N, C-alpha and C positions, 0 to 999 in steps of 0.2 A: 867622277871619282870622289869628289867632296861629298856628294849626296850619299854615296855608299858608305864612306867612312863615318859620316855623321850617324847614319842608321845603325852601323855596327857598334859605335860607342854607346848609343842609347840602349841597344839590346844587352850589351855586356854590363852596363851600369845597372840596368833593371835586374838582371840575374844576381849580380853581386849584392845589390842593396836588399833584394828580397831574402837572400841568404843571411844577410846581416841581421834581419829581423827575427830569425829563428835561433833559439838557444842551441849552443854547441856543447851541451854538457855530456852528450853521449854520441859521438860521431859514428861509432861502430854499429849502432842500431840500423843505420842506413846502408850497411855493407861497405863502409869505408874504414880504413885503418890509418888515420892521420892524427896521432895524439898531439902533435904540435898545435893543431887548431884549437883543441880544448885548453891547452896550457896558456896560449897567448890570444885567447878569444877577443878580449876587450881591445887589445892593441891592434889586432888585425882588422877589427871592425872600425877602429879609429882611422886606420890606413885607407880603408874603403871610403870613409867620409872625406879624407884629404884628397883622394883621387877625384871624387865628384866635384869638389871645390875647384880643382884645377881645370876639369872639363867645363864646368859652368863659367869660369872666368874667361877661358879662351873663346868659348862660343858667345859669351856676352860681348866681347870685343869684336868678334866677327859680325854679330847682329848689329852693333852700332855702326860698323863700317858699311854694311849693306844698306842700312837706313840712310846714312849720309850720302852714299854714292848713287843709290837707286831709288830712294824714297820709300822703301818697304823692306821687310824682313821675311825671308823664306820660312816656310813651315818647319822644315828639318832643322834649320839653324835655331829657331826658337825652342824647339823641343830639346835639342842637345844642350842648350843653355839653361833650360828650366828643369827638365824632368830629373836628371841625376841628383841634383842638390835637394830639390823638393821631396823626391821620393825617399832620400836618405833620412830627412827629418821625420817623415811618416814612419819609416822603418824603425827608427829609434823609439818612437812612441809605441809602436807595436811590440818591440822587444821589452820596453818598460812595462807594457800591459801584461806580457807573459810573466815577468818577474813579480809583479804585484798580484797576479793570479796565484802564483806559488805562495806569496806571503799571506794572501787571504785564506788559502787552503790550510796553511799552518796555524794561522790565528784569525778566526772568522769574526773580526771586530767590525764595527760600523765605520771606523776610520779607514781601515784597509779596503772596505767595500767602496767607500767614496773615492779613494785614490784610484782604485781599479776602474771605476766608472769614469773618472776624469781622463785617464789615459785612453780608454776606449772611445769616449765621445769625441775627444779632440782628434784622434787618429781617423775615425770615420768621417768627421767633418772635413778634414784636410784632403782625404781621398776623394770625397764628393766634389769639393770646390776646385780641386786641382785641374780638372778638365776645363773649367772656365778661366782659370788663372793663366793657362797657357795662351789662350787667345788674346787675353789682355796684355800679356808680356810681348806678344808679337806686334801689337799695334801701338805700344808706348813710344814716347820720345826717348832719345838716348839718355838724358838725365834721369828720367823716371826708371829706365831700365837698370841703370846703375844703382839707384835707390832700392829697386826691387831685389837686385842681387844681394845687397847688404842686408835687407830684411830676411831673405831666405837663409843667409849665413847666420844671422842671429837665431832664427828658428832652429837651425841645425845645432847650434851651440847649446841652446836651452834644452832641447829634447835630449841631446847626447849627455849633458851634465846630469839632468834629472834621472835618466836611466842608469848612468854610472853610479850615482849616489845610492839609489835603491839596490842596485846589484851588489854594491860594496857593503852597505850598512843594514839593509833590511833583511837579508837572508844569509845563511851560512853556506860555506862550501859543501858541507855534507848534504844539506837540504837541496842545494842546486844540483848536486851529482845524482840525487835520487829522483829528480823531477822527471816525470814521464812526458817525453816530447816526441814520441814516435810519429804521430800524425801531424805535427807542426810543419813538416816539410811540404805539406799541401799548400801552405801559404805562398810558396814560390809559384806554383801553378795558378793560384788565385791572382797574383800580381800580373802574370803574363796575360791571363784572360782579360783583366781590366785594361791593360795597355792595348790589346787588340780591339776591345770594344771602343776605346777612345779613338783609335785610328778610323774605325768604321763610322762612328758618329761624326767625326770631324770631316771625313770625306763626303758624307751625305749632306751635312750642313753647308760645306763649301759649294757643292753643286747647286743646292737651293739658292744660296746667296748669289751665285753667278747668274742663274735664271732670273732672279729678282732684279739684279742690277741691269740685265739686258732689257727686261720689261720696262724698268724705269727710264732707260736710255731711249727706248722707242717712244715712250710717252713724251719725253722731253723733245724728241725730234718732231713729233706731231704738234707740239705747242710752240715750236720754234725757239726753244730754250736749250742752252748747254747745261749738262749736269754739273752740279756743284758738289764739292767734297763734303762729306758729312762732318758735323760737329766743327765746322770751320767758322771762326769768329770773323765778323766784318772787319775789313782792313781799312785803315785810315788812308786819307789822300796821299800823305807823305809815303806810306808804305807801298801803296800801289805804284807811285811814281818811281820809287826805288827799285821795285820788282820789275817794272817795265824797262828800266834802263839796263837791267842785267840780261834781259832776254835779247837774243840775236836772231834776226830774221834771215833765213838762208834760202836763196832762190836757186832752183835747179839750173837756170840759165846763167849762173855765175861764171866768170872766167876761170875760176878754179875748177879743175877737172875732177878732182877727188878730194873728199873730206869726210872725216868722222864727225857725226853730229851727236851731241849729248841730248839727254832727255829734257833739258831745260830750254833747248833751242826749238824754234818753230820752223817747220818746213812749209814753204809756200810753193805749190806746184805750178809750173808753167805749162800751158796747154797748147797743143798744136792740132788744129782741125784737119785731119788727114783722112782721105777716103780710103778705107782698107782695100777696096776693089781696084785702086789705081796706084798701089805701092808695092814695093818688094819687101816681103816679110823677112825680118832678121831674127834668128834664134837668139835667145838670151844666154849669154855666157856667164856661168856662175863660178867665181874664183874662190876656192877655199882658203887661199893664203893671203888674202887682202892685197893682191897685186893686180895691176891692170893687164888685161889680155885683149887682143884685137882679133877679129875674125872678118874675113872677106864677106861682103854681102852675098846672100844666096841669089842665084839667077833664076828667072822663071823657067820651069822645065815642063810645063803642061799647057795645052791649048786652053784649058779652063781659066788660066790666068788672064787671057785676053778677052774672055767673054764678059760682057757687061752684066753686072749683078745688081739687083735692087738694094738700096740702102735700107737697112733694118735697124736703125738706131732707136733705142728706147731711153727712158730716164734711168740714169745709173743710180742704183741703190744697193750698197753704199756708194757714195762718190769716191773719187780717188783720194781726196784729202781726208775724208772720214775713215777710209780703210787704213791710210798711213797712220793716223792718230790712234786707231784701234791697235795696230801692231806694236806701236811704240810704247803703249801702256802695259804690254806684257813684261813680266819680270826679267831683268838682266839682258834685255835686248839692246844690241849696239847697232846703230844706223850708219850706213856709209853711202854718200852720194858719189856717183861716178858717171859723168857724161850722160845725163839724162835718165839714169836709172837709179833706183834706191834699193840697196841690198841690206838685208837684216841678218844679224848674226847672234848666236848664243854661244859663249865660250869659244869665240873665234871660228865657229862653224856656221856657214850660211844655211838658212832654211827657207828664205823667201826673197824674191826679186820683183819689184814693181816698176812698170814703165807707163807713163801717161801720154795719151794721144788725143786728149780733148774729148772727142765723142765716145771714146772707149779707152780702156786700159788693159794692159797685159800683166799677167801674174805668172811667174815661174815658181814652182813650189815643190818641196820634197815630200813625197807621200808614199803610203803603203802601196805596193805594186798591185795587189788585187783590188783595193779600193780605187786606185787610179784608173785601172782598166774599166771598172764600172762607171766611173765618171765619163770616160771617153765614149762609152757606149750610149750613155744617157744624154750627154751634152756635146753637140758637134763642134763647138768652139774650144773644146778641151782636147789636147793631144799630147803625145810624148815629146819631151824636150830633147831634141837630137844633138844639141851643142854640148851636152855633158855626157861623159861616159857612164856616169852612174845611172842605172836603169830606174832609179826611184825618183827621178826628176820629171815633172810634167809642166805644161804651160796651158794657160787659159786666156782667151781674149774675151773680155766681158763687154758686150754691147748693150747690156741691160737685160739680157735674156737669161742670165744665170741668177737664180733666186738669192736673196740677201743671206738667208740662213746657210746656203751652200757655200757662199764666199767666206763667211765667218768660220764655218766648219773646216774648210780647207786650210785657212790660216792657223786655226787652233790645233788641228791635227799635225800640221807641219811643225809647229812650235813644240808640241808634245813629243813628237818623234825625235827631234834633235836634242830635246832637253831631258829625255828619258835616261 
């Protein structure tokens, strides 16, 4: 819901801001009869600017909260905090450019031409660099994000005041009323196309970055090194000791039956070497309400259970601990330990359950029905999870025979399905 509301606010603000960039000297030429817009044009556009400031302030606070609690800022939050205010500053420059174009048409002096060029160059520059500024805004610290908010606010004030001054003192009301602005409405479509292009470029770039980070992680694994955060300054001995004292090691074999684990805590898995041919399989119970449920063990119901089978264990890749660390790095994931199993949630909705048995581990996951059936056909150790009524839950026993990329794809798809 928050994601939808954020996208809705961005879309509405883009439409309003792009309309603010267009002169309203003759609304009737576009088939509208709203004379109040022409009469109070400057005041209404000022109100749009105030609305973008409110949206930017609210989502700036949300971004800081996300960064504090989860260590990152989601893309939609960063867009909602940045785009409305920044685009309004650009819109005022565009509107000022239109005003100065009229002034240059009335008086073709070198001064008017330079002023027109100034508005045009600054507006185009801000449009071009706005795409990169959003990514910077997302990665900044909370203090810098507040400073960034103040900077955009100042840009809005300067652009708005300059445009208001030229609108009031550079042209007359008669000249403005006679200004031909019929095709200027195309600027709205131009802005929408720019925003769609930004989304496409961002999506492609994000996918490339994920592939690059995965490749870097594989290289680090081969070298026996753990990946280090980019641009991180070396920490002093005192800082490392302080950080180590804050981290809590949580063992699955703890006496506490259930606990919620923060992203700052480390999970150390306890391993049990159990022969899967000599044990009774237990279905994974997934609880959507964070409450403990118990189920009676399944009894062997086939002669195949008693037939001795060869042990087919292989090297696990990824290992159980590596898979847990990968899942916990996903945005907004909450981890719960519950009597030997680890359940992962997003917005209080479970999407993955892990159980470690030493030589292998079990994964219960929420997956697309058609894709899940294809996995069952291709991999014998993947089956339907019968302990949940939801037909979209499956389970997999990984003895090392499921490829690494398939395991990560299962986790990522489960997360995307619940986070959509």
